[in-house]
PQR file with spaces between the fields and no chain letter, atoms N, CA, C, O and H, PARSE charges and radii, in Angstrom:
ATOM       1  N    UNK     1       4.061  -12.978  -11.012 -0.4000 1.5000
ATOM       2  CA   UNK     1       4.898  -12.099  -10.215 -0.0000 2.0000
ATOM       3  C    UNK     1       4.729  -10.680  -10.745  0.5500 1.7000
ATOM       4  O    UNK     1       4.872  -10.438  -11.943 -0.5500 1.4000
ATOM       5  N    UNK     2       4.427   -9.749   -9.854 -0.4000 1.5000
ATOM       6  CA   UNK     2       4.334   -8.333  -10.205 -0.0000 2.0000
ATOM       7  C    UNK     2       5.363   -7.581   -9.374  0.5500 1.7000
ATOM       8  O    UNK     2       5.364   -7.678   -8.147 -0.5500 1.4000
ATOM       9  H    UNK     2       4.311   -9.946   -8.881  0.4000 1.0000
ATOM      10  N    UNK     3       6.244   -6.825  -10.041 -0.4000 1.5000
ATOM      11  CA   UNK     3       7.251   -6.010   -9.374 -0.0000 2.0000
ATOM      12  C    UNK     3       7.005   -4.561   -9.767  0.5500 1.7000
ATOM      13  O    UNK     3       6.923   -4.239  -10.952 -0.5500 1.4000
ATOM      14  H    UNK     3       6.243   -6.745  -11.038  0.4000 1.0000
ATOM      15  N    UNK     4       6.888   -3.692   -8.776 -0.4000 1.5000
ATOM      16  CA   UNK     4       6.667   -2.268   -9.021 -0.0000 2.0000
ATOM      17  C    UNK     4       7.829   -1.487   -8.419  0.5500 1.7000
ATOM      18  O    UNK     4       8.047   -1.529   -7.209 -0.5500 1.4000
ATOM      19  H    UNK     4       6.955   -3.954   -7.813  0.4000 1.0000
ATOM      20  N    UNK     5       8.570   -0.779   -9.255 -0.4000 1.5000
ATOM      21  CA   UNK     5       9.620    0.109   -8.771 -0.0000 2.0000
ATOM      22  C    UNK     5       9.012    1.499   -8.588  0.5500 1.7000
ATOM      23  O    UNK     5       8.024    1.838   -9.240 -0.5500 1.4000
ATOM      24  H    UNK     5       8.392   -0.744  -10.238  0.4000 1.0000
ATOM      25  N    UNK     6       9.598    2.296   -7.708 -0.4000 1.5000
ATOM      26  CA   UNK     6       9.054    3.616   -7.382 -0.0000 2.0000
ATOM      27  C    UNK     6       7.609    3.486   -6.875  0.5500 1.7000
ATOM      28  O    UNK     6       6.744    4.301   -7.196 -0.5500 1.4000
ATOM      29  H    UNK     6      10.400    2.021   -7.179  0.4000 1.0000
ATOM      30  N    UNK     7       7.379    2.446   -6.083 -0.4000 1.5000
ATOM      31  CA   UNK     7       6.030    2.125   -5.621 -0.0000 2.0000
ATOM      32  C    UNK     7       5.420    3.208   -4.735  0.5500 1.7000
ATOM      33  O    UNK     7       4.199    3.257   -4.581 -0.5500 1.4000
ATOM      34  H    UNK     7       8.082    1.784   -5.823  0.4000 1.0000
ATOM      35  N    UNK     8       6.243    4.075   -4.151 -0.4000 1.5000
ATOM      36  CA   UNK     8       5.693    5.148   -3.317 -0.0000 2.0000
ATOM      37  C    UNK     8       4.750    6.043   -4.120  0.5500 1.7000
ATOM      38  O    UNK     8       3.919    6.743   -3.541 -0.5500 1.4000
ATOM      39  H    UNK     8       7.235    4.035   -4.276  0.4000 1.0000
ATOM      40  N    UNK     9       4.870    6.026   -5.420 -0.4000 1.5000
ATOM      41  CA   UNK     9       3.971    6.816   -6.269 -0.0000 2.0000
ATOM      42  C    UNK     9       2.560    6.241   -6.305  0.5500 1.7000
ATOM      43  O    UNK     9       1.639    6.877   -6.819 -0.5500 1.4000
ATOM      44  H    UNK     9       5.545    5.457   -5.890  0.4000 1.0000
ATOM      45  N    UNK    10       2.392    5.052   -5.767 -0.4000 1.5000
ATOM      46  CA   UNK    10       1.072    4.426   -5.698 -0.0000 2.0000
ATOM      47  C    UNK    10       0.320    4.814   -4.429  0.5500 1.7000
ATOM      48  O    UNK    10      -0.781    4.317   -4.192 -0.5500 1.4000
ATOM      49  H    UNK    10       3.139    4.536   -5.349  0.4000 1.0000
ATOM      50  N    UNK    11       0.883    5.674   -3.628 -0.4000 1.5000
ATOM      51  CA   UNK    11       0.222    6.018   -2.374 -0.0000 2.0000
ATOM      52  C    UNK    11      -1.036    6.841   -2.633  0.5500 1.7000
ATOM      53  O    UNK    11      -1.201    7.450   -3.690 -0.5500 1.4000
ATOM      54  H    UNK    11       1.778    6.077   -3.820  0.4000 1.0000
ATOM      55  N    UNK    12      -1.904    6.838   -1.648 -0.4000 1.5000
ATOM      56  CA   UNK    12      -3.179    7.550   -1.740 -0.0000 2.0000
ATOM      57  C    UNK    12      -3.377    8.369   -0.472  0.5500 1.7000
ATOM      58  O    UNK    12      -3.130    7.885    0.633 -0.5500 1.4000
ATOM      59  H    UNK    12      -1.770    6.343   -0.789  0.4000 1.0000
ATOM      60  N    UNK    13      -3.818    9.593   -0.631 -0.4000 1.5000
ATOM      61  CA   UNK    13      -3.977   10.461    0.541 -0.0000 2.0000
ATOM      62  C    UNK    13      -5.289   10.215    1.282  0.5500 1.7000
ATOM      63  O    UNK    13      -5.462   10.721    2.390 -0.5500 1.4000
ATOM      64  H    UNK    13      -4.019    9.987   -1.528  0.4000 1.0000
ATOM      65  N    UNK    14      -6.203    9.465    0.711 -0.4000 1.5000
ATOM      66  CA   UNK    14      -7.461    9.162    1.380 -0.0000 2.0000
ATOM      67  C    UNK    14      -8.251    8.126    0.606  0.5500 1.7000
ATOM      68  O    UNK    14      -8.052    7.946   -0.595 -0.5500 1.4000
ATOM      69  H    UNK    14      -6.062    9.054   -0.189  0.4000 1.0000
ATOM      70  N    UNK    15      -9.155    7.442    1.308 -0.4000 1.5000
ATOM      71  CA   UNK    15      -9.965    6.429    0.639 -0.0000 2.0000
ATOM      72  C    UNK    15     -10.860    7.032   -0.436  0.5500 1.7000
ATOM      73  O    UNK    15     -11.233    6.352   -1.392 -0.5500 1.4000
ATOM      74  H    UNK    15      -9.316    7.588    2.284  0.4000 1.0000
ATOM      75  N    UNK    16     -11.202    8.292   -0.281 -0.4000 1.5000
ATOM      76  CA   UNK    16     -12.060    8.958   -1.271 -0.0000 2.0000
ATOM      77  C    UNK    16     -11.243    9.714   -2.324  0.5500 1.7000
ATOM      78  O    UNK    16     -11.814   10.350   -3.210 -0.5500 1.4000
ATOM      79  H    UNK    16     -10.899    8.844    0.496  0.4000 1.0000
ATOM      80  N    UNK    17      -9.906    9.648   -2.231 -0.4000 1.5000
ATOM      81  CA   UNK    17      -9.034   10.343   -3.190 -0.0000 2.0000
ATOM      82  C    UNK    17      -7.973    9.395   -3.752  0.5500 1.7000
ATOM      83  O    UNK    17      -6.782    9.705   -3.747 -0.5500 1.4000
ATOM      84  H    UNK    17      -9.442    9.132   -1.511  0.4000 1.0000
ATOM      85  N    UNK    18      -8.422    8.247   -4.231 -0.4000 1.5000
ATOM      86  CA   UNK    18      -7.494    7.258   -4.774 -0.0000 2.0000
ATOM      87  C    UNK    18      -6.994    7.711   -6.138  0.5500 1.7000
ATOM      88  O    UNK    18      -7.783    8.017   -7.033 -0.5500 1.4000
ATOM      89  H    UNK    18      -9.389    7.995   -4.235  0.4000 1.0000
ATOM      90  N    UNK    19      -5.689    7.750   -6.283 -0.4000 1.5000
ATOM      91  CA   UNK    19      -5.092    8.132   -7.558 -0.0000 2.0000
ATOM      92  C    UNK    19      -5.228    6.983   -8.552  0.5500 1.7000
ATOM      93  O    UNK    19      -5.542    5.853   -8.180 -0.5500 1.4000
ATOM      94  H    UNK    19      -5.049    7.502   -5.556  0.4000 1.0000
ATOM      95  N    UNK    20      -4.988    7.294   -9.816 -0.4000 1.5000
ATOM      96  CA   UNK    20      -5.004    6.254  -10.838 -0.0000 2.0000
ATOM      97  C    UNK    20      -3.964    5.183  -10.506  0.5500 1.7000
ATOM      98  O    UNK    20      -4.238    3.990  -10.640 -0.5500 1.4000
ATOM      99  H    UNK    20      -4.733    8.212  -10.119  0.4000 1.0000
ATOM     100  N    UNK    21      -2.776    5.603  -10.074 -0.4000 1.5000
ATOM     101  CA   UNK    21      -1.711    4.654   -9.745 -0.0000 2.0000
ATOM     102  C    UNK    21      -2.126    3.751   -8.582  0.5500 1.7000
ATOM     103  O    UNK    21      -1.827    2.557   -8.591 -0.5500 1.4000
ATOM     104  H    UNK    21      -2.553    6.572   -9.965  0.4000 1.0000
ATOM     105  N    UNK    22      -2.809    4.309   -7.588 -0.4000 1.5000
ATOM     106  CA   UNK    22      -3.263    3.503   -6.451 -0.0000 2.0000
ATOM     107  C    UNK    22      -4.304    2.487   -6.899  0.5500 1.7000
ATOM     108  O    UNK    22      -4.245    1.319   -6.513 -0.5500 1.4000
ATOM     109  H    UNK    22      -3.051    5.280   -7.581  0.4000 1.0000
ATOM     110  N    UNK    23      -5.257    2.932   -7.714 -0.4000 1.5000
ATOM     111  CA   UNK    23      -6.284    2.014   -8.216 -0.0000 2.0000
ATOM     112  C    UNK    23      -5.657    0.906   -9.066  0.5500 1.7000
ATOM     113  O    UNK    23      -6.101   -0.241   -9.017 -0.5500 1.4000
ATOM     114  H    UNK    23      -5.304    3.881   -8.027  0.4000 1.0000
ATOM     115  N    UNK    24      -4.629    1.247   -9.841 -0.4000 1.5000
ATOM     116  CA   UNK    24      -3.893    0.239  -10.601 -0.0000 2.0000
ATOM     117  C    UNK    24      -3.231   -0.752   -9.646  0.5500 1.7000
ATOM     118  O    UNK    24      -3.273   -1.960   -9.878 -0.5500 1.4000
ATOM     119  H    UNK    24      -4.268    2.179   -9.881  0.4000 1.0000
ATOM     120  N    UNK    25      -2.624   -0.248   -8.578 -0.4000 1.5000
ATOM     121  CA   UNK    25      -2.003   -1.107   -7.573 -0.0000 2.0000
ATOM     122  C    UNK    25      -2.999   -2.053   -6.935  0.5500 1.7000
ATOM     123  O    UNK    25      -2.680   -3.219   -6.704 -0.5500 1.4000
ATOM     124  H    UNK    25      -2.591    0.734   -8.389  0.4000 1.0000
ATOM     125  N    UNK    26      -4.202   -1.571   -6.644 -0.4000 1.5000
ATOM     126  CA   UNK    26      -5.246   -2.434   -6.085 -0.0000 2.0000
ATOM     127  C    UNK    26      -5.597   -3.547   -7.066  0.5500 1.7000
ATOM     128  O    UNK    26      -5.736   -4.707   -6.677 -0.5500 1.4000
ATOM     129  H    UNK    26      -4.461   -0.624   -6.832  0.4000 1.0000
ATOM     130  N    UNK    27      -5.739   -3.190   -8.327 -0.4000 1.5000
ATOM     131  CA   UNK    27      -6.077   -4.193   -9.351 -0.0000 2.0000
ATOM     132  C    UNK    27      -4.977   -5.228   -9.500  0.5500 1.7000
ATOM     133  O    UNK    27      -5.250   -6.426   -9.569 -0.5500 1.4000
ATOM     134  H    UNK    27      -5.627   -2.248   -8.643  0.4000 1.0000
ATOM     135  N    UNK    28      -3.733   -4.770   -9.551 -0.4000 1.5000
ATOM     136  CA   UNK    28      -2.611   -5.697   -9.689 -0.0000 2.0000
ATOM     137  C    UNK    28      -2.517   -6.643   -8.498  0.5500 1.7000
ATOM     138  O    UNK    28      -2.196   -7.820   -8.662 -0.5500 1.4000
ATOM     139  H    UNK    28      -3.511   -3.796   -9.495  0.4000 1.0000
ATOM     140  N    UNK    29      -2.793   -6.135   -7.307 -0.4000 1.5000
ATOM     141  CA   UNK    29      -2.669   -6.971   -6.108 -0.0000 2.0000
ATOM     142  C    UNK    29      -3.679   -8.114   -6.112  0.5500 1.7000
ATOM     143  O    UNK    29      -3.441   -9.156   -5.501 -0.5500 1.4000
ATOM     144  H    UNK    29      -3.053   -5.179   -7.174  0.4000 1.0000
ATOM     145  N    UNK    30      -4.798   -7.924   -6.793 -0.4000 1.5000
ATOM     146  CA   UNK    30      -5.820   -8.973   -6.875 -0.0000 2.0000
ATOM     147  C    UNK    30      -5.487  -10.010   -7.946  0.5500 1.7000
ATOM     148  O    UNK    30      -6.099  -11.077   -7.987 -0.5500 1.4000
ATOM     149  H    UNK    30      -4.991   -7.077   -7.289  0.4000 1.0000
ATOM     150  N    UNK    31      -4.523   -9.704   -8.809 -0.4000 1.5000
ATOM     151  CA   UNK    31      -4.206  -10.583   -9.939 -0.0000 2.0000
ATOM     152  C    UNK    31      -3.045  -11.531   -9.661  0.5500 1.7000
ATOM     153  O    UNK    31      -2.763  -12.409  -10.476 -0.5500 1.4000
ATOM     154  H    UNK    31      -4.026   -8.837   -8.776  0.4000 1.0000
ATOM     155  N    UNK    32      -2.366  -11.372   -8.529 -0.4000 1.5000
ATOM     156  CA   UNK    32      -1.157  -12.164   -8.288 -0.0000 2.0000
ATOM     157  C    UNK    32      -1.024  -12.542   -6.821  0.5500 1.7000
ATOM     158  O    UNK    32      -1.558  -11.877   -5.934 -0.5500 1.4000
ATOM     159  H    UNK    32      -2.595  -10.659   -7.866  0.4000 1.0000
ATOM     160  N    UNK    33      -0.308  -13.614   -6.597 -0.4000 1.5000
ATOM     161  CA   UNK    33       0.033  -14.008   -5.224 -0.0000 2.0000
ATOM     162  C    UNK    33       1.408  -13.475   -4.835  0.5500 1.7000
ATOM     163  O    UNK    33       1.788  -13.525   -3.666 -0.5500 1.4000
ATOM     164  H    UNK    33       0.126  -14.154   -7.318  0.4000 1.0000
ATOM     165  N    UNK    34       2.150  -12.965   -5.810 -0.4000 1.5000
ATOM     166  CA   UNK    34       3.521  -12.501   -5.584 -0.0000 2.0000
ATOM     167  C    UNK    34       3.616  -11.052   -6.052  0.5500 1.7000
ATOM     168  O    UNK    34       3.631  -10.771   -7.251 -0.5500 1.4000
ATOM     169  H    UNK    34       1.841  -12.924   -6.760  0.4000 1.0000
ATOM     170  N    UNK    35       3.680  -10.145   -5.091 -0.4000 1.5000
ATOM     171  CA   UNK    35       3.586   -8.710   -5.367 -0.0000 2.0000
ATOM     172  C    UNK    35       4.700   -8.016   -4.609  0.5500 1.7000
ATOM     173  O    UNK    35       4.723   -8.042   -3.379 -0.5500 1.4000
ATOM     174  H    UNK    35       3.669  -10.373   -4.117  0.4000 1.0000
ATOM     175  N    UNK    36       5.613   -7.404   -5.319 -0.4000 1.5000
ATOM     176  CA   UNK    36       6.761   -6.748   -4.704 -0.0000 2.0000
ATOM     177  C    UNK    36       6.692   -5.255   -4.997  0.5500 1.7000
ATOM     178  O    UNK    36       6.744   -4.841   -6.155 -0.5500 1.4000
ATOM     179  H    UNK    36       5.594   -7.384   -6.319  0.4000 1.0000
ATOM     180  N    UNK    37       6.575   -4.451   -3.946 -0.4000 1.5000
ATOM     181  CA   UNK    37       6.549   -3.001   -4.075 -0.0000 2.0000
ATOM     182  C    UNK    37       7.891   -2.466   -3.595  0.5500 1.7000
ATOM     183  O    UNK    37       8.230   -2.598   -2.419 -0.5500 1.4000
ATOM     184  H    UNK    37       6.532   -4.788   -3.005  0.4000 1.0000
ATOM     185  N    UNK    38       8.648   -1.868   -4.494 -0.4000 1.5000
ATOM     186  CA   UNK    38       9.990   -1.393   -4.156 -0.0000 2.0000
ATOM     187  C    UNK    38      10.019    0.131   -4.153  0.5500 1.7000
ATOM     188  O    UNK    38       9.521    0.784   -5.071 -0.5500 1.4000
ATOM     189  H    UNK    38       8.373   -1.761   -5.449  0.4000 1.0000
ATOM     190  N    UNK    39      10.617    0.682   -3.091 -0.4000 1.5000
ATOM     191  CA   UNK    39      10.820    2.120   -3.003 -0.0000 2.0000
ATOM     192  C    UNK    39      11.939    2.392   -2.010  0.5500 1.7000
ATOM     193  O    UNK    39      12.124    1.643   -1.050 -0.5500 1.4000
ATOM     194  H    UNK    39      11.021    0.151   -2.346  0.4000 1.0000
ATOM     195  N    UNK    40      12.674    3.450   -2.241 -0.4000 1.5000
ATOM     196  CA   UNK    40      13.686    3.889   -1.285 -0.0000 2.0000
ATOM     197  C    UNK    40      13.257    5.195   -0.637  0.5500 1.7000
ATOM     198  O    UNK    40      14.009    5.786    0.138 -0.5500 1.4000
ATOM     199  H    UNK    40      12.524    4.059   -3.021  0.4000 1.0000
ATOM     200  N    UNK    41      12.059    5.639   -0.952 -0.4000 1.5000
ATOM     201  CA   UNK    41      11.532    6.887   -0.426 -0.0000 2.0000
ATOM     202  C    UNK    41      10.846    6.615    0.916  0.5500 1.7000
ATOM     203  O    UNK    41       9.933    5.793    0.979 -0.5500 1.4000
ATOM     204  H    UNK    41      11.449    5.158   -1.581  0.4000 1.0000
ATOM     205  N    UNK    42      11.267    7.288    1.987 -0.4000 1.5000
ATOM     206  CA   UNK    42      10.619    7.072    3.283 -0.0000 2.0000
ATOM     207  C    UNK    42       9.184    7.590    3.272  0.5500 1.7000
ATOM     208  O    UNK    42       8.851    8.535    2.556 -0.5500 1.4000
ATOM     209  H    UNK    42      12.010    7.956    1.937  0.4000 1.0000
ATOM     210  N    UNK    43       8.340    6.944    4.088 -0.4000 1.5000
ATOM     211  CA   UNK    43       6.957    7.430    4.151 -0.0000 2.0000
ATOM     212  C    UNK    43       6.906    8.733    4.928  0.5500 1.7000
ATOM     213  O    UNK    43       7.871    9.096    5.601 -0.5500 1.4000
ATOM     214  H    UNK    43       8.611    6.177    4.669  0.4000 1.0000
ATOM     215  N    UNK    44       5.797    9.431    4.840 -0.4000 1.5000
ATOM     216  CA   UNK    44       5.684   10.805    5.337 -0.0000 2.0000
ATOM     217  C    UNK    44       5.360   10.902    6.826  0.5500 1.7000
ATOM     218  O    UNK    44       5.168   12.002    7.344 -0.5500 1.4000
ATOM     219  H    UNK    44       5.013    9.136    4.294  0.4000 1.0000
ATOM     220  N    UNK    45       5.298    9.768    7.517 -0.4000 1.5000
ATOM     221  CA   UNK    45       5.017    9.803    8.947 -0.0000 2.0000
ATOM     222  C    UNK    45       3.544    9.735    9.295  0.5500 1.7000
ATOM     223  O    UNK    45       3.198    9.669   10.475 -0.5500 1.4000
ATOM     224  H    UNK    45       5.454    8.874    7.096  0.4000 1.0000
ATOM     225  N    UNK    46       2.673    9.750    8.311 -0.4000 1.5000
ATOM     226  CA   UNK    46       1.234    9.651    8.538 -0.0000 2.0000
ATOM     227  C    UNK    46       0.862    8.167    8.560  0.5500 1.7000
ATOM     228  O    UNK    46       0.934    7.503    7.526 -0.5500 1.4000
ATOM     229  H    UNK    46       2.954    9.804    7.353  0.4000 1.0000
ATOM     230  N    UNK    47       0.463    7.632    9.728 -0.4000 1.5000
ATOM     231  CA   UNK    47       0.207    6.192    9.816 -0.0000 2.0000
ATOM     232  C    UNK    47      -0.916    5.718    8.895  0.5500 1.7000
ATOM     233  O    UNK    47      -0.835    4.615    8.354 -0.5500 1.4000
ATOM     234  H    UNK    47       0.404    8.171   10.569  0.4000 1.0000
ATOM     235  N    UNK    48      -1.957    6.522    8.705 -0.4000 1.5000
ATOM     236  CA   UNK    48      -3.057    6.088    7.840 -0.0000 2.0000
ATOM     237  C    UNK    48      -2.608    6.062    6.378  0.5500 1.7000
ATOM     238  O    UNK    48      -2.971    5.154    5.630 -0.5500 1.4000
ATOM     239  H    UNK    48      -2.022    7.418    9.144  0.4000 1.0000
ATOM     240  N    UNK    49      -1.834    7.040    5.984 -0.4000 1.5000
ATOM     241  CA   UNK    49      -1.277    7.080    4.625 -0.0000 2.0000
ATOM     242  C    UNK    49      -0.405    5.851    4.385  0.5500 1.7000
ATOM     243  O    UNK    49      -0.507    5.215    3.336 -0.5500 1.4000
ATOM     244  H    UNK    49      -1.540    7.777    6.592  0.4000 1.0000
ATOM     245  N    UNK    50       0.450    5.512    5.351 -0.4000 1.5000
ATOM     246  CA   UNK    50       1.326    4.351    5.259 -0.0000 2.0000
ATOM     247  C    UNK    50       0.523    3.053    5.247  0.5500 1.7000
ATOM     248  O    UNK    50       0.833    2.132    4.492 -0.5500 1.4000
ATOM     249  H    UNK    50       0.532    6.029    6.203  0.4000 1.0000
ATOM     250  N    UNK    51      -0.509    2.985    6.088 -0.4000 1.5000
ATOM     251  CA   UNK    51      -1.370    1.799    6.142 -0.0000 2.0000
ATOM     252  C    UNK    51      -2.047    1.557    4.806  0.5500 1.7000
ATOM     253  O    UNK    51      -2.127    0.418    4.345 -0.5500 1.4000
ATOM     254  H    UNK    51      -0.760    3.733    6.702  0.4000 1.0000
ATOM     255  N    UNK    52      -2.536    2.623    4.180 -0.4000 1.5000
ATOM     256  CA   UNK    52      -3.192    2.480    2.873 -0.0000 2.0000
ATOM     257  C    UNK    52      -2.206    1.929    1.843  0.5500 1.7000
ATOM     258  O    UNK    52      -2.563    1.075    1.032 -0.5500 1.4000
ATOM     259  H    UNK    52      -2.471    3.548    4.555  0.4000 1.0000
ATOM     260  N    UNK    53      -0.981    2.413    1.876 -0.4000 1.5000
ATOM     261  CA   UNK    53       0.051    1.928    0.965 -0.0000 2.0000
ATOM     262  C    UNK    53       0.319    0.435    1.203  0.5500 1.7000
ATOM     263  O    UNK    53       0.364   -0.345    0.252 -0.5500 1.4000
ATOM     264  H    UNK    53      -0.691    3.107    2.535  0.4000 1.0000
ATOM     265  N    UNK    54       0.496    0.042    2.468 -0.4000 1.5000
ATOM     266  CA   UNK    54       0.758   -1.362    2.788 -0.0000 2.0000
ATOM     267  C    UNK    54      -0.436   -2.253    2.481  0.5500 1.7000
ATOM     268  O    UNK    54      -0.269   -3.442    2.206 -0.5500 1.4000
ATOM     269  H    UNK    54       0.459    0.676    3.240  0.4000 1.0000
ATOM     270  N    UNK    55      -1.633   -1.694    2.524 -0.4000 1.5000
ATOM     271  CA   UNK    55      -2.819   -2.504    2.233 -0.0000 2.0000
ATOM     272  C    UNK    55      -2.837   -2.984    0.783  0.5500 1.7000
ATOM     273  O    UNK    55      -3.580   -3.906    0.449 -0.5500 1.4000
ATOM     274  H    UNK    55      -1.769   -0.728    2.747  0.4000 1.0000
ATOM     275  N    UNK    56      -2.021   -2.366   -0.086 -0.4000 1.5000
ATOM     276  CA   UNK    56      -1.886   -2.894   -1.440 -0.0000 2.0000
ATOM     277  C    UNK    56      -1.288   -4.299   -1.406  0.5500 1.7000
ATOM     278  O    UNK    56      -1.594   -5.127   -2.264 -0.5500 1.4000
ATOM     279  H    UNK    56      -1.417   -1.617    0.186  0.4000 1.0000
ATOM     280  N    UNK    57      -0.445   -4.565   -0.424 -0.4000 1.5000
ATOM     281  CA   UNK    57       0.162   -5.887   -0.281 -0.0000 2.0000
ATOM     282  C    UNK    57      -0.803   -6.890    0.324  0.5500 1.7000
ATOM     283  O    UNK    57      -0.915   -8.018   -0.157 -0.5500 1.4000
ATOM     284  H    UNK    57      -0.196   -3.893    0.273  0.4000 1.0000
ATOM     285  N    UNK    58      -1.499   -6.483    1.378 -0.4000 1.5000
ATOM     286  CA   UNK    58      -2.439   -7.379    2.050 -0.0000 2.0000
ATOM     287  C    UNK    58      -3.483   -6.562    2.803  0.5500 1.7000
ATOM     288  O    UNK    58      -3.224   -6.100    3.915 -0.5500 1.4000
ATOM     289  H    UNK    58      -1.408   -5.567    1.769  0.4000 1.0000
ATOM     290  N    UNK    59      -4.657   -6.379    2.208 -0.4000 1.5000
ATOM     291  CA   UNK    59      -5.685   -5.558    2.861 -0.0000 2.0000
ATOM     292  C    UNK    59      -6.217   -6.160    4.161  0.5500 1.7000
ATOM     293  O    UNK    59      -6.741   -5.434    5.005 -0.5500 1.4000
ATOM     294  H    UNK    59      -4.867   -6.753    1.305  0.4000 1.0000
ATOM     295  N    UNK    60      -6.090   -7.476    4.333 -0.4000 1.5000
ATOM     296  CA   UNK    60      -6.546   -8.088    5.586 -0.0000 2.0000
ATOM     297  C    UNK    60      -5.602   -7.769    6.740  0.5500 1.7000
ATOM     298  O    UNK    60      -6.050   -7.501    7.855 -0.5500 1.4000
ATOM     299  H    UNK    60      -5.664   -8.066    3.647  0.4000 1.0000
ATOM     300  N    UNK    61      -4.320   -7.796    6.480 -0.4000 1.5000
ATOM     301  CA   UNK    61      -3.333   -7.532    7.522 -0.0000 2.0000
ATOM     302  C    UNK    61      -3.248   -6.039    7.825  0.5500 1.7000
ATOM     303  O    UNK    61      -3.130   -5.648    8.986 -0.5500 1.4000
ATOM     304  H    UNK    61      -3.957   -8.014    5.574  0.4000 1.0000
ATOM     305  N    UNK    62      -3.309   -5.209    6.796 -0.4000 1.5000
ATOM     306  CA   UNK    62      -3.137   -3.763    6.968 -0.0000 2.0000
ATOM     307  C    UNK    62      -4.442   -3.012    6.723  0.5500 1.7000
ATOM     308  O    UNK    62      -4.442   -1.946    6.106 -0.5500 1.4000
ATOM     309  H    UNK    62      -3.405   -5.527    5.853  0.4000 1.0000
ATOM     310  N    UNK    63      -5.538   -3.559    7.198 -0.4000 1.5000
ATOM     311  CA   UNK    63      -6.849   -2.966    6.961 -0.0000 2.0000
ATOM     312  C    UNK    63      -7.187   -1.803    7.867  0.5500 1.7000
ATOM     313  O    UNK    63      -8.100   -1.032    7.570 -0.5500 1.4000
ATOM     314  H    UNK    63      -5.538   -4.424    7.700  0.4000 1.0000
ATOM     315  N    UNK    64      -6.463   -1.661    8.974 -0.4000 1.5000
ATOM     316  CA   UNK    64      -6.761   -0.573    9.913 -0.0000 2.0000
ATOM     317  C    UNK    64      -5.469   -0.123   10.580  0.5500 1.7000
ATOM     318  O    UNK    64      -4.446   -0.804   10.513 -0.5500 1.4000
ATOM     319  H    UNK    64      -5.722   -2.287    9.215  0.4000 1.0000
ATOM     320  N    UNK    65      -5.537    1.031   11.221 -0.4000 1.5000
ATOM     321  CA   UNK    65      -4.367    1.542   11.956 -0.0000 2.0000
ATOM     322  C    UNK    65      -3.999    0.549   13.069  0.5500 1.7000
ATOM     323  O    UNK    65      -2.817    0.314   13.318 -0.5500 1.4000
ATOM     324  H    UNK    65      -6.368    1.584   11.276  0.4000 1.0000
ATOM     325  N    UNK    66      -4.998   -0.029   13.732 -0.4000 1.5000
ATOM     326  CA   UNK    66      -4.721   -0.966   14.807 -0.0000 2.0000
ATOM     327  C    UNK    66      -3.969   -2.194   14.296  0.5500 1.7000
ATOM     328  O    UNK    66      -3.048   -2.681   14.952 -0.5500 1.4000
ATOM     329  H    UNK    66      -5.958    0.162   13.530  0.4000 1.0000
ATOM     330  N    UNK    67      -4.366   -2.693   13.120 -0.4000 1.5000
ATOM     331  CA   UNK    67      -3.676   -3.872   12.579 -0.0000 2.0000
ATOM     332  C    UNK    67      -2.254   -3.497   12.177  0.5500 1.7000
ATOM     333  O    UNK    67      -1.348   -4.320   12.306 -0.5500 1.4000
ATOM     334  H    UNK    67      -5.114   -2.297   12.587  0.4000 1.0000
ATOM     335  N    UNK    68      -2.037   -2.292   11.698 -0.4000 1.5000
ATOM     336  CA   UNK    68      -0.691   -1.838   11.353 -0.0000 2.0000
ATOM     337  C    UNK    68       0.178   -1.753   12.611  0.5500 1.7000
ATOM     338  O    UNK    68       1.324   -2.201   12.605 -0.5500 1.4000
ATOM     339  H    UNK    68      -2.773   -1.623   11.593  0.4000 1.0000
ATOM     340  N    UNK    69      -0.357   -1.186   13.675 -0.4000 1.5000
ATOM     341  CA   UNK    69       0.405   -1.056   14.915 -0.0000 2.0000
ATOM     342  C    UNK    69       0.738   -2.443   15.465  0.5500 1.7000
ATOM     343  O    UNK    69       1.833   -2.658   15.985 -0.5500 1.4000
ATOM     344  H    UNK    69      -1.288   -0.821   13.680  0.4000 1.0000
ATOM     345  N    UNK    70      -0.201   -3.383   15.352 -0.4000 1.5000
ATOM     346  CA   UNK    70       0.036   -4.744   15.824 -0.0000 2.0000
ATOM     347  C    UNK    70       1.109   -5.420   14.969  0.5500 1.7000
ATOM     348  O    UNK    70       1.970   -6.116   15.507 -0.5500 1.4000
ATOM     349  H    UNK    70      -1.091   -3.208   14.930  0.4000 1.0000
ATOM     350  N    UNK    71       1.073   -5.229   13.664 -0.4000 1.5000
ATOM     351  CA   UNK    71       2.033   -5.869   12.758 -0.0000 2.0000
ATOM     352  C    UNK    71       3.445   -5.320   12.970  0.5500 1.7000
ATOM     353  O    UNK    71       4.423   -6.034   12.747 -0.5500 1.4000
ATOM     354  H    UNK    71       0.374   -4.664   13.227  0.4000 1.0000
ATOM     355  N    UNK    72       3.560   -4.068   13.396 -0.4000 1.5000
ATOM     356  CA   UNK    72       4.871   -3.451   13.578 -0.0000 2.0000
ATOM     357  C    UNK    72       5.515   -3.793   14.919  0.5500 1.7000
ATOM     358  O    UNK    72       6.673   -3.446   15.149 -0.5500 1.4000
ATOM     359  H    UNK    72       2.766   -3.488   13.577  0.4000 1.0000
ATOM     360  N    UNK    73       4.798   -4.453   15.789 -0.4000 1.5000
ATOM     361  CA   UNK    73       5.366   -4.836   17.094 -0.0000 2.0000
ATOM     362  C    UNK    73       6.304   -5.989   16.989  0.5500 1.7000
ATOM     363  O    UNK    73       6.860   -6.425   17.997 -0.5500 1.4000
ATOM     364  H    UNK    73       3.856   -4.735   15.603  0.4000 1.0000
């Protein structure tokens, strides 16, 4: 079980600009089946930024903007 508080700090502004925290989040997500990202900070309204953050939980489900829009329906 991996629990991350203040998980919004793991966000990444682009695939080519992954922060250390984001890369750590990617590594942790591959090491566990139980991954809880906790934050009370709202996302910034950028769907791709939000999708990248959610892809830490499941890159197959949140791999694209289209999959994010489908999951939110």
